[in-house]
C-alpha positions in Angstrom: -8.3 -77.3 -232.1 -8.4 -74.5 -235.1 -6.1 -71.8 -234.6 -6.7 -68.9 -236.3 -4.5 -66.7 -237.9 -4.4 -63.1 -239.1 -4.8 -62.4 -242.7 -1.3 -60.8 -244.2 -1.8 -57.2 -245.1 -0.8 -58.2 -248.6 -3.4 -61.0 -249.2 -6.2 -58.3 -247.8 -4.9 -55.9 -250.4 -5.0 -58.9 -253.0 -8.6 -59.7 -251.7 -9.8 -56.1 -252.2 -8.5 -56.0 -255.6 -9.8 -59.2 -256.9 -13.4 -59.0 -255.2 -14.0 -55.4 -254.4 -14.2 -53.8 -251.0 -18.1 -54.3 -250.8 -17.4 -58.1 -251.4 -14.8 -58.1 -248.7 -17.3 -56.5 -246.1 -19.6 -59.4 -246.6 -16.8 -61.4 -244.7 -16.5 -59.1 -241.7 -17.5 -60.2 -238.1 -20.9 -59.2 -237.3 -19.5 -56.7 -234.6 -18.5 -54.5 -237.5 -22.1 -54.4 -238.7 -23.8 -51.0 -238.0 -26.2 -51.0 -235.1 -29.7 -49.8 -235.3 -30.1 -46.3 -234.2 -32.2 -46.3 -230.9 -35.7 -45.0 -231.5 -36.2 -41.3 -231.1 -40.2 -41.4 -230.4 -42.3 -43.3 -227.9 -45.8 -45.3 -228.0 -48.4 -44.4 -225.4 -50.9 -47.0 -224.5 -53.8 -46.1 -222.5 -55.8 -49.0 -220.8 -59.3 -47.3 -219.6 -62.0 -49.1 -217.5 -64.2 -50.0 -216.1 -67.1 -49.1 -218.3 -70.9 -49.2 -216.9 -71.9 -50.6 -220.3 -70.8 -51.0 -223.8 -72.7 -48.3 -225.8 -71.0 -45.8 -227.8 -66.9 -45.5 -227.8 -64.1 -44.7 -225.8 -62.4 -41.4 -226.7 -59.0 -40.3 -225.7 -57.0 -37.4 -226.1 -53.2 -36.6 -225.8 -52.5 -33.1 -224.5 -48.9 -31.6 -225.1 -49.6 -28.3 -223.4 -52.3 -27.1 -220.4 -54.3 -24.8 -223.0 -57.7 -26.5 -223.1 -56.9 -29.4 -221.1 -58.9 -31.7 -220.5 -61.8 -30.7 -222.6 -60.8 -28.7 -225.8 -59.9 -30.9 -228.7 -57.6 -27.8 -230.6 -54.3 -29.2 -230.6 -54.7 -32.5 -229.5 -54.3 -36.2 -231.0 -57.5 -37.9 -230.4 -58.2 -41.7 -230.6 -61.5 -43.8 -230.7 -61.8 -47.2 -229.7 -64.6 -49.6 -229.6 -65.6 -51.1 -226.2 -65.9 -54.6 -226.2 -65.7 -55.4 -222.5 -64.9 -53.8 -219.0 -61.9 -52.0 -220.4 -60.7 -50.9 -223.8 -57.4 -49.5 -225.1 -56.3 -46.3 -226.9 -52.7 -46.1 -228.5 -50.7 -42.8 -229.6 -47.9 -43.9 -231.5 -44.4 -41.9 -232.9 -44.7 -39.5 -229.7 -41.7 -37.3 -229.4 -40.1 -36.9 -226.1 -41.9 -34.0 -224.0 -44.7 -33.5 -221.3 -47.9 -34.9 -221.8 -51.3 -35.5 -220.2 -54.5 -37.5 -221.3 -58.2 -37.4 -221.0 -60.6 -40.2 -221.5 -64.4 -40.4 -222.0 -67.0 -42.9 -222.3 -69.0 -41.5 -225.2 -71.9 -43.4 -224.6 -74.2 -42.0 -227.2 -70.9 -41.8 -229.9 -71.4 -37.8 -230.5 -67.6 -37.0 -229.8 -68.7 -34.6 -226.5 -68.4 -35.2 -222.9 -72.2 -34.5 -222.1 -73.0 -32.6 -219.0 -75.9 -31.9 -217.2 -77.6 -28.5 -216.3 -75.2 -28.1 -213.6 -72.0 -28.7 -215.5 -71.4 -32.2 -214.2 -70.7 -35.0 -216.7 -73.2 -37.5 -217.4 -70.8 -39.9 -219.3 -67.5 -41.6 -217.7 -64.5 -39.5 -217.9 -60.8 -39.6 -216.6 -57.4 -38.6 -216.9 -53.8 -39.6 -216.7 -52.8 -40.1 -213.0 -56.4 -40.8 -212.2 -57.2 -37.0 -210.4 -60.7 -36.2 -210.8 -63.0 -34.2 -208.8 -66.5 -34.0 -207.9 -67.0 -30.2 -208.1 -64.2 -29.1 -210.5 -62.3 -30.8 -213.7 -58.7 -32.2 -213.2 -55.8 -29.8 -213.9 -52.8 -30.2 -216.1 -50.2 -30.3 -213.3 -52.2 -33.1 -211.3 -52.4 -35.0 -214.9 -49.1 -34.6 -216.6 -46.3 -37.2 -217.2 -43.0 -37.0 -218.7 -42.2 -39.3 -222.1 -38.7 -39.8 -222.6 -36.7 -40.4 -225.9 -37.4 -44.0 -227.1 -39.4 -45.3 -223.9 -42.9 -46.4 -224.0 -45.5 -45.4 -221.7 -48.3 -47.5 -220.1 -51.3 -45.6 -218.5 -54.2 -46.9 -216.5 -57.0 -44.7 -216.5 -60.3 -45.4 -214.1 -63.4 -43.9 -215.2 -65.5 -41.7 -212.8 -69.3 -41.7 -213.6 
């Protein structure tokens, strides 16, 4: 068995003088190394499905306020994703802590607008975070909002309504 003895203070002073403080730190235990700071932002991953066909694209918008939710694009972060199967995914990175809501749509004709009929009813698939959709009105911010905590990633699943 090997017994470890502390280096005498005079020997440490001599090593610093001969090698320099930076070289001596190379021999310091790993516990003294700086630990990386925890992340301050998060990633929101939004899995959306089920698509009735693979035409067009998936459009997602991230809102940080009730203003304009769920349709207006002003003040939002927008992502688009290709549809290759029954589901697709949008990802929002570097999201600071706060309260958010997400709207998603199956933009079948790829015109970047949720198309509606004469009565204002969507003709393309749509959905929101927390999956509160209604037949006679748009979902509200309060129904759809969620909290992003510092450094904690969020995964959402949104089901489309046609």
